[in-house]
PyMOL Python script that loads the backbone (N, CA, C, O; Angstrom):
from pymol import cmd

cmd.read_pdbstr("""\
ATOM      1  N   MET A   1      66.556  83.421  13.316  1.00  0.00           N
ATOM      2  CA  MET A   1      67.374  82.940  12.218  1.00  0.00           C
ATOM      3  C   MET A   1      66.636  83.155  10.900  1.00  0.00           C
ATOM      4  O   MET A   1      65.446  82.858  10.803  1.00  0.00           O
ATOM      5  N   ASP A   2      67.322  83.659   9.901  1.00  0.00           N
ATOM      6  CA  ASP A   2      66.708  83.926   8.608  1.00  0.00           C
ATOM      7  C   ASP A   2      66.486  82.628   7.855  1.00  0.00           C
ATOM      8  O   ASP A   2      67.300  81.706   7.905  1.00  0.00           O
ATOM      9  N   LYS A   3      65.350  82.579   7.148  1.00  0.00           N
ATOM     10  CA  LYS A   3      65.037  81.422   6.322  1.00  0.00           C
ATOM     11  C   LYS A   3      65.439  81.731   4.889  1.00  0.00           C
ATOM     12  O   LYS A   3      65.388  82.879   4.450  1.00  0.00           O
ATOM     13  N   LEU A   4      65.836  80.700   4.173  1.00  0.00           N
ATOM     14  CA  LEU A   4      66.174  80.845   2.767  1.00  0.00           C
ATOM     15  C   LEU A   4      64.974  80.391   1.946  1.00  0.00           C
ATOM     16  O   LEU A   4      64.510  79.259   2.084  1.00  0.00           O
ATOM     17  N   HIS A   5      64.475  81.278   1.094  1.00  0.00           N
ATOM     18  CA  HIS A   5      63.337  80.953   0.256  1.00  0.00           C
ATOM     19  C   HIS A   5      63.774  80.993  -1.199  1.00  0.00           C
ATOM     20  O   HIS A   5      64.456  81.925  -1.625  1.00  0.00           O
ATOM     21  N   THR A   6      63.381  79.985  -1.956  1.00  0.00           N
ATOM     22  CA  THR A   6      63.658  79.993  -3.381  1.00  0.00           C
ATOM     23  C   THR A   6      62.411  80.454  -4.107  1.00  0.00           C
ATOM     24  O   THR A   6      61.291  80.197  -3.665  1.00  0.00           O
ATOM     25  N   MET A   7      62.609  81.130  -5.213  1.00  0.00           N
ATOM     26  CA  MET A   7      61.505  81.643  -5.995  1.00  0.00           C
ATOM     27  C   MET A   7      61.571  81.070  -7.402  1.00  0.00           C
ATOM     28  O   MET A   7      62.648  80.866  -7.962  1.00  0.00           O
ATOM     29  N   SER A   8      60.387  80.814  -7.960  1.00  0.00           N
ATOM     30  CA  SER A   8      60.318  80.340  -9.335  1.00  0.00           C
ATOM     31  C   SER A   8      60.574  81.512 -10.277  1.00  0.00           C
ATOM     32  O   SER A   8      60.608  82.665  -9.847  1.00  0.00           O
ATOM     33  N   GLU A   9      60.753  81.216 -11.555  1.00  0.00           N
ATOM     34  CA  GLU A   9      60.957  82.267 -12.547  1.00  0.00           C
ATOM     35  C   GLU A   9      59.768  83.221 -12.565  1.00  0.00           C
ATOM     36  O   GLU A   9      59.939  84.435 -12.672  1.00  0.00           O
ATOM     37  N   LYS A  10      58.573  82.671 -12.462  1.00  0.00           N
ATOM     38  CA  LYS A  10      57.353  83.480 -12.469  1.00  0.00           C
ATOM     39  C   LYS A  10      57.329  84.417 -11.261  1.00  0.00           C
ATOM     40  O   LYS A  10      56.971  85.588 -11.385  1.00  0.00           O
ATOM     41  N   GLU A  11      57.706  83.905 -10.111  1.00  0.00           N
ATOM     42  CA  GLU A  11      57.728  84.722  -8.893  1.00  0.00           C
ATOM     43  C   GLU A  11      58.812  85.798  -8.968  1.00  0.00           C
ATOM     44  O   GLU A  11      58.608  86.916  -8.494  1.00  0.00           O
ATOM     45  N   LEU A  12      59.951  85.471  -9.556  1.00  0.00           N
ATOM     46  CA  LEU A  12      61.014  86.462  -9.726  1.00  0.00           C
ATOM     47  C   LEU A  12      60.568  87.575 -10.671  1.00  0.00           C
ATOM     48  O   LEU A  12      60.867  88.748 -10.446  1.00  0.00           O
ATOM     49  N   TYR A  13      59.854  87.200 -11.723  1.00  0.00           N
ATOM     50  CA  TYR A  13      59.334  88.194 -12.659  1.00  0.00           C
ATOM     51  C   TYR A  13      58.317  89.091 -11.957  1.00  0.00           C
ATOM     52  O   TYR A  13      58.320  90.309 -12.141  1.00  0.00           O
ATOM     53  N   ARG A  14      57.456  88.486 -11.159  1.00  0.00           N
ATOM     54  CA  ARG A  14      56.462  89.243 -10.403  1.00  0.00           C
ATOM     55  C   ARG A  14      57.155  90.219  -9.438  1.00  0.00           C
ATOM     56  O   ARG A  14      56.697  91.348  -9.261  1.00  0.00           O
ATOM     57  N   LEU A  15      58.253  89.784  -8.818  1.00  0.00           N
ATOM     58  CA  LEU A  15      59.031  90.656  -7.926  1.00  0.00           C
ATOM     59  C   LEU A  15      59.593  91.840  -8.699  1.00  0.00           C
ATOM     60  O   LEU A  15      59.562  92.976  -8.225  1.00  0.00           O
ATOM     61  N   GLN A  16      60.101  91.569  -9.876  1.00  0.00           N
ATOM     62  CA  GLN A  16      60.654  92.630 -10.719  1.00  0.00           C
ATOM     63  C   GLN A  16      59.566  93.664 -11.051  1.00  0.00           C
ATOM     64  O   GLN A  16      59.812  94.869 -10.988  1.00  0.00           O
ATOM     65  N   ILE A  17      58.381  93.192 -11.401  1.00  0.00           N
ATOM     66  CA  ILE A  17      57.282  94.092 -11.740  1.00  0.00           C
ATOM     67  C   ILE A  17      56.846  94.889 -10.510  1.00  0.00           C
ATOM     68  O   ILE A  17      56.611  96.094 -10.604  1.00  0.00           O
ATOM     69  N   MET A  18      56.736  94.220  -9.357  1.00  0.00           N
ATOM     70  CA  MET A  18      56.331  94.916  -8.137  1.00  0.00           C
ATOM     71  C   MET A  18      57.365  95.962  -7.717  1.00  0.00           C
ATOM     72  O   MET A  18      57.006  97.007  -7.173  1.00  0.00           O
ATOM     73  N   THR A  19      58.647  95.685  -7.967  1.00  0.00           N
ATOM     74  CA  THR A  19      59.708  96.649  -7.667  1.00  0.00           C
ATOM     75  C   THR A  19      59.564  97.878  -8.574  1.00  0.00           C
ATOM     76  O   THR A  19      59.718  99.013  -8.122  1.00  0.00           O
ATOM     77  N   GLN A  20      59.271  97.641  -9.849  1.00  0.00           N
ATOM     78  CA  GLN A  20      59.048  98.756 -10.768  1.00  0.00           C
ATOM     79  C   GLN A  20      57.827  99.570 -10.341  1.00  0.00           C
ATOM     80  O   GLN A  20      57.817 100.797 -10.446  1.00  0.00           O
ATOM     81  N   LEU A  21      56.811  98.877  -9.864  1.00  0.00           N
ATOM     82  CA  LEU A  21      55.607  99.541  -9.384  1.00  0.00           C
ATOM     83  C   LEU A  21      55.925 100.387  -8.145  1.00  0.00           C
ATOM     84  O   LEU A  21      55.430 101.506  -8.009  1.00  0.00           O
ATOM     85  N   ALA A  22      56.738  99.857  -7.263  1.00  0.00           N
ATOM     86  CA  ALA A  22      57.128 100.578  -6.041  1.00  0.00           C
ATOM     87  C   ALA A  22      57.920 101.838  -6.378  1.00  0.00           C
ATOM     88  O   ALA A  22      57.788 102.862  -5.708  1.00  0.00           O
ATOM     89  N   GLU A  23      58.739 101.755  -7.415  1.00  0.00           N
ATOM     90  CA  GLU A  23      59.553 102.899  -7.830  1.00  0.00           C
ATOM     91  C   GLU A  23      58.808 103.831  -8.780  1.00  0.00           C
ATOM     92  O   GLU A  23      59.381 104.785  -9.306  1.00  0.00           O
ATOM     93  N   ARG A  24      57.524 103.544  -8.992  1.00  0.00           N
ATOM     94  CA  ARG A  24      56.637 104.342  -9.848  1.00  0.00           C
ATOM     95  C   ARG A  24      57.133 104.440 -11.286  1.00  0.00           C
ATOM     96  O   ARG A  24      56.924 105.448 -11.961  1.00  0.00           O
ATOM     97  N   GLN A  25      57.798 103.371 -11.748  1.00  0.00           N
ATOM     98  CA  GLN A  25      58.231 103.320 -13.142  1.00  0.00           C
ATOM     99  C   GLN A  25      57.091 102.861 -14.043  1.00  0.00           C
ATOM    100  O   GLN A  25      57.067 103.177 -15.233  1.00  0.00           O
ATOM    101  N   ILE A  26      56.146 102.113 -13.475  1.00  0.00           N
ATOM    102  CA  ILE A  26      54.988 101.641 -14.220  1.00  0.00           C
ATOM    103  C   ILE A  26      53.734 101.843 -13.365  1.00  0.00           C
ATOM    104  O   ILE A  26      53.819 102.056 -12.155  1.00  0.00           O
ATOM    105  N   THR A  27      52.578 101.772 -14.014  1.00  0.00           N
ATOM    106  CA  THR A  27      51.307 101.897 -13.304  1.00  0.00           C
ATOM    107  C   THR A  27      50.766 100.505 -12.985  1.00  0.00           C
ATOM    108  O   THR A  27      51.284  99.499 -13.469  1.00  0.00           O
ATOM    109  N   GLN A  28      49.719 100.463 -12.167  1.00  0.00           N
ATOM    110  CA  GLN A  28      49.090  99.181 -11.857  1.00  0.00           C
ATOM    111  C   GLN A  28      48.499  98.558 -13.113  1.00  0.00           C
ATOM    112  O   GLN A  28      48.534  97.338 -13.280  1.00  0.00           O
ATOM    113  N   LYS A  29      47.962  99.378 -13.986  1.00  0.00           N
ATOM    114  CA  LYS A  29      47.404  98.867 -15.241  1.00  0.00           C
ATOM    115  C   LYS A  29      48.497  98.218 -16.088  1.00  0.00           C
ATOM    116  O   LYS A  29      48.301  97.134 -16.637  1.00  0.00           O
ATOM    117  N   GLN A  30      49.641  98.879 -16.191  1.00  0.00           N
ATOM    118  CA  GLN A  30      50.758  98.315 -16.952  1.00  0.00           C
ATOM    119  C   GLN A  30      51.266  97.030 -16.303  1.00  0.00           C
ATOM    120  O   GLN A  30      51.603  96.069 -16.994  1.00  0.00           O
ATOM    121  N   ALA A  31      51.319  97.020 -14.980  1.00  0.00           N
ATOM    122  CA  ALA A  31      51.757  95.821 -14.260  1.00  0.00           C
ATOM    123  C   ALA A  31      50.815  94.656 -14.559  1.00  0.00           C
ATOM    124  O   ALA A  31      51.261  93.531 -14.785  1.00  0.00           O
ATOM    125  N   GLY A  32      49.523  94.931 -14.560  1.00  0.00           N
ATOM    126  CA  GLY A  32      48.542  93.896 -14.874  1.00  0.00           C
ATOM    127  C   GLY A  32      48.726  93.347 -16.275  1.00  0.00           C
ATOM    128  O   GLY A  32      48.629  92.140 -16.495  1.00  0.00           O
ATOM    129  N   GLU A  33      48.990  94.232 -17.216  1.00  0.00           N
ATOM    130  CA  GLU A  33      49.214  93.795 -18.599  1.00  0.00           C
ATOM    131  C   GLU A  33      50.475  92.942 -18.703  1.00  0.00           C
ATOM    132  O   GLU A  33      50.484  91.924 -19.394  1.00  0.00           O
ATOM    133  N   LEU A  34      51.532  93.357 -18.020  1.00  0.00           N
ATOM    134  CA  LEU A  34      52.790  92.607 -18.059  1.00  0.00           C
ATOM    135  C   LEU A  34      52.659  91.228 -17.409  1.00  0.00           C
ATOM    136  O   LEU A  34      53.244  90.249 -17.872  1.00  0.00           O
ATOM    137  N   LEU A  35      51.879  91.175 -16.326  1.00  0.00           N
ATOM    138  CA  LEU A  35      51.715  89.915 -15.599  1.00  0.00           C
ATOM    139  C   LEU A  35      50.577  89.059 -16.159  1.00  0.00           C
ATOM    140  O   LEU A  35      50.465  87.876 -15.838  1.00  0.00           O
ATOM    141  N   GLY A  36      49.746  89.662 -16.987  1.00  0.00           N
ATOM    142  CA  GLY A  36      48.622  88.925 -17.550  1.00  0.00           C
ATOM    143  C   GLY A  36      47.497  88.719 -16.544  1.00  0.00           C
ATOM    144  O   GLY A  36      46.800  87.705 -16.587  1.00  0.00           O
ATOM    145  N   VAL A  37      47.318  89.689 -15.629  1.00  0.00           N
ATOM    146  CA  VAL A  37      46.256  89.603 -14.624  1.00  0.00           C
ATOM    147  C   VAL A  37      45.482  90.923 -14.608  1.00  0.00           C
ATOM    148  O   VAL A  37      45.903  91.908 -15.215  1.00  0.00           O
ATOM    149  N   SER A  38      44.355  90.928 -13.911  1.00  0.00           N
ATOM    150  CA  SER A  38      43.526  92.131 -13.820  1.00  0.00           C
ATOM    151  C   SER A  38      44.137  93.133 -12.842  1.00  0.00           C
ATOM    152  O   SER A  38      45.021  92.801 -12.052  1.00  0.00           O
ATOM    153  N   ILE A  39      43.641  94.363 -12.919  1.00  0.00           N
ATOM    154  CA  ILE A  39      44.100  95.400 -11.990  1.00  0.00           C
ATOM    155  C   ILE A  39      43.750  95.002 -10.561  1.00  0.00           C
ATOM    156  O   ILE A  39      44.515  95.260  -9.631  1.00  0.00           O
ATOM    157  N   ARG A  40      42.589  94.373 -10.392  1.00  0.00           N
ATOM    158  CA  ARG A  40      42.172  93.929  -9.058  1.00  0.00           C
ATOM    159  C   ARG A  40      43.190  92.944  -8.476  1.00  0.00           C
ATOM    160  O   ARG A  40      43.535  93.019  -7.296  1.00  0.00           O
ATOM    161  N   GLN A  41      43.663  92.024  -9.315  1.00  0.00           N
ATOM    162  CA  GLN A  41      44.663  91.044  -8.877  1.00  0.00           C
ATOM    163  C   GLN A  41      45.983  91.746  -8.550  1.00  0.00           C
ATOM    164  O   GLN A  41      46.651  91.398  -7.575  1.00  0.00           O
ATOM    165  N   VAL A  42      46.354  92.731  -9.365  1.00  0.00           N
ATOM    166  CA  VAL A  42      47.588  93.494  -9.115  1.00  0.00           C
ATOM    167  C   VAL A  42      47.505  94.185  -7.759  1.00  0.00           C
ATOM    168  O   VAL A  42      48.475  94.192  -7.001  1.00  0.00           O
ATOM    169  N   LYS A  43      46.341  94.767  -7.452  1.00  0.00           N
ATOM    170  CA  LYS A  43      46.174  95.452  -6.171  1.00  0.00           C
ATOM    171  C   LYS A  43      46.310  94.483  -5.001  1.00  0.00           C
ATOM    172  O   LYS A  43      46.890  94.819  -3.968  1.00  0.00           O
ATOM    173  N   ARG A  44      45.773  93.284  -5.172  1.00  0.00           N
ATOM    174  CA  ARG A  44      45.865  92.271  -4.113  1.00  0.00           C
ATOM    175  C   ARG A  44      47.326  91.851  -3.906  1.00  0.00           C
ATOM    176  O   ARG A  44      47.790  91.760  -2.769  1.00  0.00           O
ATOM    177  N   VAL A  45      48.040  91.601  -4.989  1.00  0.00           N
ATOM    178  CA  VAL A  45      49.450  91.205  -4.905  1.00  0.00           C
ATOM    179  C   VAL A  45      50.286  92.362  -4.361  1.00  0.00           C
ATOM    180  O   VAL A  45      51.189  92.150  -3.552  1.00  0.00           O
ATOM    181  N   TRP A  46      49.990  93.575  -4.800  1.00  0.00           N
ATOM    182  CA  TRP A  46      50.719  94.759  -4.344  1.00  0.00           C
ATOM    183  C   TRP A  46      50.577  94.952  -2.837  1.00  0.00           C
ATOM    184  O   TRP A  46      51.546  95.259  -2.142  1.00  0.00           O
ATOM    185  N   ARG A  47      49.349  94.765  -2.343  1.00  0.00           N
ATOM    186  CA  ARG A  47      49.095  94.907  -0.907  1.00  0.00           C
ATOM    187  C   ARG A  47      49.917  93.886  -0.116  1.00  0.00           C
ATOM    188  O   ARG A  47      50.514  94.219   0.908  1.00  0.00           O
ATOM    189  N   ARG A  48      49.942  92.636  -0.601  1.00  0.00           N
ATOM    190  CA  ARG A  48      50.714  91.599   0.082  1.00  0.00           C
ATOM    191  C   ARG A  48      52.214  91.892  -0.015  1.00  0.00           C
ATOM    192  O   ARG A  48      52.960  91.634   0.930  1.00  0.00           O
ATOM    193  N   PHE A  49      52.653  92.426  -1.148  1.00  0.00           N
ATOM    194  CA  PHE A  49      54.061  92.778  -1.332  1.00  0.00           C
ATOM    195  C   PHE A  49      54.477  93.884  -0.368  1.00  0.00           C
ATOM    196  O   PHE A  49      55.575  93.835   0.186  1.00  0.00           O
ATOM    197  N   LYS A  50      53.620  94.879  -0.162  1.00  0.00           N
ATOM    198  CA  LYS A  50      53.941  95.973   0.765  1.00  0.00           C
ATOM    199  C   LYS A  50      54.048  95.473   2.201  1.00  0.00           C
ATOM    200  O   LYS A  50      54.875  95.967   2.968  1.00  0.00           O
ATOM    201  N   ILE A  51      53.230  94.511   2.565  1.00  0.00           N
ATOM    202  CA  ILE A  51      53.221  94.002   3.937  1.00  0.00           C
ATOM    203  C   ILE A  51      54.357  93.010   4.182  1.00  0.00           C
ATOM    204  O   ILE A  51      55.081  93.126   5.171  1.00  0.00           O
ATOM    205  N   GLU A  52      54.513  92.038   3.287  1.00  0.00           N
ATOM    206  CA  GLU A  52      55.460  90.935   3.508  1.00  0.00           C
ATOM    207  C   GLU A  52      56.742  91.037   2.706  1.00  0.00           C
ATOM    208  O   GLU A  52      57.679  90.279   2.958  1.00  0.00           O
ATOM    209  N   GLY A  53      56.815  91.940   1.759  1.00  0.00           N
ATOM    210  CA  GLY A  53      57.999  92.037   0.916  1.00  0.00           C
ATOM    211  C   GLY A  53      58.024  90.928  -0.117  1.00  0.00           C
ATOM    212  O   GLY A  53      56.979  90.401  -0.499  1.00  0.00           O
ATOM    213  N   ALA A  54      59.223  90.573  -0.571  1.00  0.00           N
ATOM    214  CA  ALA A  54      59.381  89.559  -1.611  1.00  0.00           C
ATOM    215  C   ALA A  54      58.810  88.212  -1.171  1.00  0.00           C
ATOM    216  O   ALA A  54      58.310  87.452  -2.000  1.00  0.00           O
ATOM    217  N   GLU A  55      58.877  87.918   0.103  1.00  0.00           N
ATOM    218  CA  GLU A  55      58.359  86.656   0.622  1.00  0.00           C
ATOM    219  C   GLU A  55      56.852  86.524   0.391  1.00  0.00           C
ATOM    220  O   GLU A  55      56.334  85.413   0.280  1.00  0.00           O
ATOM    221  N   GLY A  56      56.159  87.645   0.320  1.00  0.00           N
ATOM    222  CA  GLY A  56      54.720  87.633   0.088  1.00  0.00           C
ATOM    223  C   GLY A  56      54.340  87.206  -1.315  1.00  0.00           C
ATOM    224  O   GLY A  56      53.179  86.888  -1.573  1.00  0.00           O
ATOM    225  N   LEU A  57      55.300  87.194  -2.222  1.00  0.00           N
ATOM    226  CA  LEU A  57      55.025  86.806  -3.605  1.00  0.00           C
ATOM    227  C   LEU A  57      55.180  85.308  -3.831  1.00  0.00           C
ATOM    228  O   LEU A  57      54.801  84.797  -4.885  1.00  0.00           O
ATOM    229  N   ILE A  58      55.730  84.609  -2.860  1.00  0.00           N
ATOM    230  CA  ILE A  58      55.936  83.166  -2.990  1.00  0.00           C
ATOM    231  C   ILE A  58      54.611  82.445  -2.813  1.00  0.00           C
ATOM    232  O   ILE A  58      53.837  82.766  -1.912  1.00  0.00           O
ATOM    233  N   ASN A  59      54.355  81.474  -3.673  1.00  0.00           N
ATOM    234  CA  ASN A  59      53.112  80.705  -3.626  1.00  0.00           C
ATOM    235  C   ASN A  59      52.961  80.023  -2.269  1.00  0.00           C
ATOM    236  O   ASN A  59      53.847  79.284  -1.839  1.00  0.00           O
ATOM    237  N   LYS A  60      51.849  80.270  -1.604  1.00  0.00           N
ATOM    238  CA  LYS A  60      51.621  79.734  -0.258  1.00  0.00           C
ATOM    239  C   LYS A  60      51.335  78.231  -0.261  1.00  0.00           C
ATOM    240  O   LYS A  60      51.464  77.574   0.772  1.00  0.00           O
ATOM    241  N   SER A  61      50.955  77.695  -1.398  1.00  0.00           N
ATOM    242  CA  SER A  61      50.626  76.266  -1.476  1.00  0.00           C
ATOM    243  C   SER A  61      51.844  75.393  -1.793  1.00  0.00           C
ATOM    244  O   SER A  61      51.726  74.173  -1.898  1.00  0.00           O
ATOM    245  N   ARG A  62      52.990  76.012  -1.942  1.00  0.00           N
ATOM    246  CA  ARG A  62      54.173  75.247  -2.317  1.00  0.00           C
ATOM    247  C   ARG A  62      54.485  74.186  -1.268  1.00  0.00           C
ATOM    248  O   ARG A  62      54.526  74.471  -0.070  1.00  0.00           O
ATOM    249  N   GLY A  63      54.704  72.969  -1.732  1.00  0.00           N
ATOM    250  CA  GLY A  63      55.067  71.874  -0.841  1.00  0.00           C
ATOM    251  C   GLY A  63      53.887  71.167  -0.209  1.00  0.00           C
ATOM    252  O   GLY A  63      54.068  70.156   0.470  1.00  0.00           O
ATOM    253  N   ARG A  64      52.688  71.672  -0.415  1.00  0.00           N
ATOM    254  CA  ARG A  64      51.503  71.034   0.156  1.00  0.00           C
ATOM    255  C   ARG A  64      50.848  70.143  -0.890  1.00  0.00           C
ATOM    256  O   ARG A  64      50.924  70.425  -2.085  1.00  0.00           O
ATOM    257  N   PRO A  65      50.208  69.072  -0.444  1.00  0.00           N
ATOM    258  CA  PRO A  65      49.515  68.212  -1.409  1.00  0.00           C
ATOM    259  C   PRO A  65      48.252  68.890  -1.943  1.00  0.00           C
ATOM    260  O   PRO A  65      47.658  69.741  -1.281  1.00  0.00           O
ATOM    261  N   SER A  66      47.862  68.499  -3.140  1.00  0.00           N
ATOM    262  CA  SER A  66      46.666  69.044  -3.766  1.00  0.00           C
ATOM    263  C   SER A  66      45.426  68.643  -2.983  1.00  0.00           C
ATOM    264  O   SER A  66      45.378  67.561  -2.397  1.00  0.00           O
ATOM    265  N   HIS A  67      44.430  69.510  -2.972  1.00  0.00           N
ATOM    266  CA  HIS A  67      43.195  69.219  -2.254  1.00  0.00           C
ATOM    267  C   HIS A  67      42.352  68.160  -2.960  1.00  0.00           C
ATOM    268  O   HIS A  67      41.564  67.469  -2.314  1.00  0.00           O
ATOM    269  N   ASN A  68      42.504  68.025  -4.250  1.00  0.00           N
ATOM    270  CA  ASN A  68      41.661  67.102  -4.993  1.00  0.00           C
ATOM    271  C   ASN A  68      42.384  65.815  -5.418  1.00  0.00           C
ATOM    272  O   ASN A  68      41.961  65.141  -6.358  1.00  0.00           O
ATOM    273  N   ARG A  69      43.454  65.489  -4.731  1.00  0.00           N
ATOM    274  CA  ARG A  69      44.184  64.282  -5.092  1.00  0.00           C
ATOM    275  C   ARG A  69      43.454  63.046  -4.570  1.00  0.00           C
ATOM    276  O   ARG A  69      42.675  63.119  -3.619  1.00  0.00           O
ATOM    277  N   LEU A  70      43.721  61.928  -5.205  1.00  0.00           N
ATOM    278  CA  LEU A  70      43.135  60.665  -4.769  1.00  0.00           C
ATOM    279  C   LEU A  70      43.951  60.097  -3.616  1.00  0.00           C
ATOM    280  O   LEU A  70      45.170  60.259  -3.558  1.00  0.00           O
ATOM    281  N   SER A  71      43.264  59.435  -2.712  1.00  0.00           N
ATOM    282  CA  SER A  71      43.983  58.809  -1.610  1.00  0.00           C
ATOM    283  C   SER A  71      44.756  57.604  -2.147  1.00  0.00           C
ATOM    284  O   SER A  71      44.421  57.062  -3.200  1.00  0.00           O
ATOM    285  N   GLU A  72      45.771  57.200  -1.430  1.00  0.00           N
ATOM    286  CA  GLU A  72      46.574  56.053  -1.848  1.00  0.00           C
ATOM    287  C   GLU A  72      45.712  54.790  -1.940  1.00  0.00           C
ATOM    288  O   GLU A  72      45.934  53.943  -2.805  1.00  0.00           O
ATOM    289  N   GLU A  73      44.741  54.673  -1.055  1.00  0.00           N
ATOM    290  CA  GLU A  73      43.850  53.510  -1.044  1.00  0.00           C
ATOM    291  C   GLU A  73      43.048  53.424  -2.345  1.00  0.00           C
ATOM    292  O   GLU A  73      42.929  52.349  -2.932  1.00  0.00           O
ATOM    293  N   VAL A  74      42.504  54.546  -2.791  1.00  0.00           N
ATOM    294  CA  VAL A  74      41.717  54.570  -4.028  1.00  0.00           C
ATOM    295  C   VAL A  74      42.610  54.287  -5.230  1.00  0.00           C
ATOM    296  O   VAL A  74      42.212  53.562  -6.142  1.00  0.00           O
ATOM    297  N   LYS A  75      43.806  54.850  -5.236  1.00  0.00           N
ATOM    298  CA  LYS A  75      44.753  54.583  -6.330  1.00  0.00           C
ATOM    299  C   LYS A  75      45.073  53.097  -6.423  1.00  0.00           C
ATOM    300  O   LYS A  75      45.074  52.517  -7.508  1.00  0.00           O
ATOM    301  N   GLN A  76      45.343  52.491  -5.271  1.00  0.00           N
ATOM    302  CA  GLN A  76      45.693  51.078  -5.252  1.00  0.00           C
ATOM    303  C   GLN A  76      44.527  50.212  -5.709  1.00  0.00           C
ATOM    304  O   GLN A  76      44.735  49.236  -6.429  1.00  0.00           O
ATOM    305  N   GLN A  77      43.301  50.550  -5.306  1.00  0.00           N
ATOM    306  CA  GLN A  77      42.121  49.811  -5.746  1.00  0.00           C
ATOM    307  C   GLN A  77      41.982  49.876  -7.260  1.00  0.00           C
ATOM    308  O   GLN A  77      41.679  48.868  -7.898  1.00  0.00           O
ATOM    309  N   ALA A  78      42.198  51.040  -7.836  1.00  0.00           N
ATOM    310  CA  ALA A  78      42.093  51.201  -9.288  1.00  0.00           C
ATOM    311  C   ALA A  78      43.159  50.370 -10.000  1.00  0.00           C
ATOM    312  O   ALA A  78      42.867  49.698 -10.989  1.00  0.00           O
ATOM    313  N   LEU A  79      44.392  50.414  -9.498  1.00  0.00           N
ATOM    314  CA  LEU A  79      45.465  49.632 -10.118  1.00  0.00           C
ATOM    315  C   LEU A  79      45.200  48.134  -9.997  1.00  0.00           C
ATOM    316  O   LEU A  79      45.443  47.380 -10.939  1.00  0.00           O
ATOM    317  N   ASP A  80      44.706  47.704  -8.848  1.00  0.00           N
ATOM    318  CA  ASP A  80      44.379  46.287  -8.672  1.00  0.00           C
ATOM    319  C   ASP A  80      43.287  45.859  -9.644  1.00  0.00           C
ATOM    320  O   ASP A  80      43.357  44.769 -10.213  1.00  0.00           O
ATOM    321  N   LEU A  81      42.287  46.698  -9.837  1.00  0.00           N
ATOM    322  CA  LEU A  81      41.190  46.405 -10.756  1.00  0.00           C
ATOM    323  C   LEU A  81      41.700  46.310 -12.194  1.00  0.00           C
ATOM    324  O   LEU A  81      41.303  45.418 -12.944  1.00  0.00           O
ATOM    325  N   ILE A  82      42.565  47.222 -12.564  1.00  0.00           N
ATOM    326  CA  ILE A  82      43.132  47.208 -13.917  1.00  0.00           C
ATOM    327  C   ILE A  82      43.949  45.940 -14.126  1.00  0.00           C
ATOM    328  O   ILE A  82      43.819  45.284 -15.159  1.00  0.00           O
ATOM    329  N   LEU A  83      44.786  45.590 -13.159  1.00  0.00           N
ATOM    330  CA  LEU A  83      45.633  44.402 -13.292  1.00  0.00           C
ATOM    331  C   LEU A  83      44.790  43.127 -13.322  1.00  0.00           C
ATOM    332  O   LEU A  83      45.134  42.164 -14.007  1.00  0.00           O
ATOM    333  N   GLU A  84      43.693  43.129 -12.578  1.00  0.00           N
ATOM    334  CA  GLU A  84      42.837  41.951 -12.494  1.00  0.00           C
ATOM    335  C   GLU A  84      42.024  41.743 -13.772  1.00  0.00           C
ATOM    336  O   GLU A  84      41.964  40.631 -14.296  1.00  0.00           O
ATOM    337  N   ARG A  85      41.405  42.803 -14.268  1.00  0.00           N
ATOM    338  CA  ARG A  85      40.463  42.668 -15.383  1.00  0.00           C
ATOM    339  C   ARG A  85      41.040  43.038 -16.750  1.00  0.00           C
ATOM    340  O   ARG A  85      40.566  42.536 -17.770  1.00  0.00           O
ATOM    341  N   TYR A  86      42.025  43.882 -16.788  1.00  0.00           N
ATOM    342  CA  TYR A  86      42.543  44.386 -18.060  1.00  0.00           C
ATOM    343  C   TYR A  86      44.045  44.159 -18.141  1.00  0.00           C
ATOM    344  O   TYR A  86      44.820  45.114 -18.194  1.00  0.00           O
ATOM    345  N   ARG A  87      44.448  42.921 -18.149  1.00  0.00           N
ATOM    346  CA  ARG A  87      45.850  42.533 -18.138  1.00  0.00           C
ATOM    347  C   ARG A  87      46.619  43.113 -19.330  1.00  0.00           C
ATOM    348  O   ARG A  87      47.807  43.412 -19.215  1.00  0.00           O
ATOM    349  N   ASP A  88      45.939  43.272 -20.480  1.00  0.00           N
ATOM    350  CA  ASP A  88      46.606  43.746 -21.693  1.00  0.00           C
ATOM    351  C   ASP A  88      46.641  45.276 -21.789  1.00  0.00           C
ATOM    352  O   ASP A  88      47.071  45.816 -22.808  1.00  0.00           O
ATOM    353  N   PHE A  89      46.200  45.970 -20.758  1.00  0.00           N
ATOM    354  CA  PHE A  89      46.254  47.428 -20.713  1.00  0.00           C
ATOM    355  C   PHE A  89      47.711  47.865 -20.753  1.00  0.00           C
ATOM    356  O   PHE A  89      48.545  47.279 -20.062  1.00  0.00           O
ATOM    357  N   GLY A  90      48.030  48.871 -21.540  1.00  0.00           N
ATOM    358  CA  GLY A  90      49.392  49.383 -21.580  1.00  0.00           C
ATOM    359  C   GLY A  90      49.705  50.165 -20.312  1.00  0.00           C
ATOM    360  O   GLY A  90      48.791  50.645 -19.641  1.00  0.00           O
ATOM    361  N   PRO A  91      50.981  50.300 -19.977  1.00  0.00           N
ATOM    362  CA  PRO A  91      51.366  50.983 -18.740  1.00  0.00           C
ATOM    363  C   PRO A  91      50.954  52.478 -18.734  1.00  0.00           C
ATOM    364  O   PRO A  91      50.671  53.043 -17.678  1.00  0.00           O
ATOM    365  N   THR A  92      50.927  53.088 -19.902  1.00  0.00           N
ATOM    366  CA  THR A  92      50.527  54.493 -19.953  1.00  0.00           C
ATOM    367  C   THR A  92      49.058  54.662 -19.626  1.00  0.00           C
ATOM    368  O   THR A  92      48.684  55.596 -18.916  1.00  0.00           O
ATOM    369  N   LEU A  93      48.229  53.782 -20.126  1.00  0.00           N
ATOM    370  CA  LEU A  93      46.790  53.891 -19.882  1.00  0.00           C
ATOM    371  C   LEU A  93      46.432  53.489 -18.474  1.00  0.00           C
ATOM    372  O   LEU A  93      45.445  53.989 -17.933  1.00  0.00           O
ATOM    373  N   GLY A  94      47.185  52.613 -17.863  1.00  0.00           N
ATOM    374  CA  GLY A  94      46.847  52.086 -16.541  1.00  0.00           C
ATOM    375  C   GLY A  94      47.343  52.918 -15.384  1.00  0.00           C
ATOM    376  O   GLY A  94      46.954  52.656 -14.246  1.00  0.00           O
ATOM    377  N   ARG A  95      48.175  53.899 -15.615  1.00  0.00           N
ATOM    378  CA  ARG A  95      48.750  54.650 -14.481  1.00  0.00           C
ATOM    379  C   ARG A  95      48.420  56.085 -14.550  1.00  0.00           C
ATOM    380  O   ARG A  95      48.824  56.854 -13.678  1.00  0.00           O
TER     381      ARG A  95
END
""", "prot")
cmd.dss("prot")
cmd.show_as("cartoon", "prot")
cmd.util.cbc("prot")
cmd.orient("prot")
């Protein structure tokens, strides 16, 4: 069964550039300039695009939690400390 994947504007733009690259309308150097990345990065993305197609351009970290996020326990401890010691703290500063 086919999966439906949504792409961000940035990913759609990258697909457009990779398609132009595939049709030899632009060079890797031009693609890098358009995407704002190095030629080395273009080659890496191009290789993944050739193997996986448009799906290869989708960010692999989408939907996953950040590696450097705080655990819920640590967040709650910080909020409890703020509420206990700094009652007059504004909601923007405390969260």
